[in-house]
C-alpha positions in Angstrom: 4.0 24.6 -31.9 8.1 25.8 -31.0 10.7 25.6 -33.2 14.0 25.6 -30.7 13.3 24.4 -27.4 16.1 23.3 -25.0 14.5 20.2 -22.5 15.2 19.1 -19.5 17.2 16.0 -20.9 20.6 16.9 -21.9 20.8 17.5 -26.0 19.6 20.8 -27.4 17.7 20.0 -30.6 15.1 21.8 -33.0 12.0 19.8 -33.8 7.8 20.2 -33.9 5.7 18.9 -31.6 5.1 16.1 -34.5 8.5 15.1 -34.7 8.9 14.9 -30.6 9.7 11.0 -30.1 10.6 10.9 -26.7 8.7 11.1 -24.0 8.1 14.5 -22.5 10.2 15.7 -19.4 8.8 17.6 -16.8 6.7 20.7 -17.3 5.3 19.3 -20.9 1.8 18.6 -21.6 1.4 15.5 -22.6 -1.6 13.4 -22.9 -2.1 10.9 -20.0 -1.5 7.3 -21.1 -4.7 5.2 -20.4 -4.9 3.0 -17.5 -5.6 -0.4 -17.8 -7.0 -2.5 -14.9 -7.1 -6.1 -17.0 -4.1 -8.3 -16.5 -2.2 -7.9 -19.8 -1.6 -11.2 -21.7 1.9 -13.0 -20.9 3.5 -14.1 -23.8 6.3 -15.7 -22.1 5.5 -19.2 -21.6 8.5 -20.1 -19.2 6.8 -19.1 -15.8 3.3 -17.9 -15.8 3.3 -14.7 -13.6 1.1 -15.0 -10.4 -2.6 -14.7 -10.4 -3.6 -11.1 -9.6 -6.4 -10.4 -7.4 -9.5 -9.2 -9.2 -9.7 -5.5 -8.8 -13.8 -5.4 -8.1 -13.5 -8.6 -6.1 -15.7 -7.3 -3.2 -18.3 -6.0 -5.5 -18.3 -9.5 -6.8 -18.5 -11.2 -3.6 -21.4 -8.8 -2.6 -23.3 -10.0 -5.7 -22.8 -13.6 -5.0 -23.7 -13.3 -1.0 -27.1 -11.4 -2.5 -28.1 -14.1 -5.1 -26.8 -17.1 -2.6 -29.0 -15.9 0.0 -32.0 -15.9 -2.8 -31.3 -19.4 -4.5 -34.0 -21.8 -4.2 -31.3 -24.3 -5.0 -28.1 -23.4 -3.1 -25.8 -26.4 -4.3 -26.9 -25.5 -8.3 -25.8 -21.9 -7.2 -22.3 -22.9 -5.8 -21.8 -25.0 -9.1 -22.3 -22.1 -10.9 -20.2 -19.8 -9.1 -17.6 -22.9 -9.2 -17.1 -22.9 -5.6 -15.3 -26.4 -4.9 -17.2 -29.1 -2.9 -13.9 -30.9 -2.1 -10.4 -29.1 -3.1 -7.0 -29.0 -2.1 -5.1 -26.2 0.1 -1.6 -25.0 -1.6 -0.1 -27.2 0.7 -1.8 -30.4 -0.1 -4.5 -30.7 2.4 -8.0 -31.8 1.0 -11.1 -29.8 2.4 -14.5 -30.8 1.9 -17.4 -28.3 1.8 -19.5 -28.6 4.8 -21.8 -25.5 4.6 -22.2 -22.1 4.1 -22.5 -19.5 6.6 -23.8 -16.3 6.5 -24.2 -13.5 9.3 -25.8 -10.0 9.2 -24.1 -7.1 11.2 -25.6 -4.0 11.5 -23.2 -1.0 13.2 -25.3 1.4 15.3 -22.7 2.9 17.4 -19.2 4.0 17.3 -15.9 3.9 19.7 -13.4 6.5 19.5 -10.0 6.6 22.2 -9.8 9.8 24.0 -6.7 11.9 23.4 -4.0 9.9 25.6 -5.7 6.7 25.3 -6.9 6.1 28.8 -10.6 5.9 28.0 -13.0 5.7 25.1 -16.0 7.7 24.3 -19.0 5.9 22.6 -21.5 7.5 20.6 -24.6 6.3 19.0 -25.3 6.7 15.4 -27.7 8.4 13.4 -29.9 6.2 11.4 -28.5 7.8 8.2 -24.8 6.9 9.5 -25.9 2.8 10.8 -24.2 0.2 8.3 -25.5 -2.9 7.2 -22.6 -5.6 6.2 -23.0 -9.4 5.7 -20.4 -11.6 6.5 -20.2 -14.8 4.9 -18.0 -18.0 5.2 -17.5 -21.4 3.7 -17.0 -24.5 6.6 -14.9 -27.0 5.0 -13.7 -30.4 6.7 -9.9 -31.0 6.6 -9.8 -34.1 8.6 -9.7 -33.3 11.8 -12.4 -30.3 12.6 -14.0 -27.5 10.5 -11.8 -24.8 9.0 -14.0 -21.4 8.1 -12.5 -20.0 4.4 -13.2 -16.7 2.8 -14.9 -16.4 -0.7 -11.5 -15.9 -2.1 -9.8 -18.8 -0.2 -12.7 -21.2 -1.0 -12.3 -20.4 -4.8 -8.4 -20.6 -5.2 -8.8 -24.5 -3.8 -7.3 -26.9 -6.3 -10.0 -29.0 -7.9 
């Protein structure tokens, strides 16, 4: 506990830590504020804030891909996940879901540019460094042809 202290702000005063009612300046040991990943409630009913992306969306997408691949009833699985079978884009174009495509990819080598960028170096990856990925796309018909949408884009269609 300190009695007389001159802070980095412009007013010297006498106080104890208990009555320190302003934000600590540089060099003060203050408890860190808790971080919150949830979107706070908006009390302003005039204009809603734009929707923020889900912080763990990549994990949600990975779980969806794994579940969809194992689903006995893919149509019901899509309904449960609220993937629209028909929806409108932001510019009002109607899209209709035709199929869901998955593709497995395994990276077994890497390419790095040589200094100066004139050529490349190829190295096969050891087994522990090989990476597996599953790509996923929703194929919608837009009236003219097929359009490939990501999971996030499909979920953003208005129903």
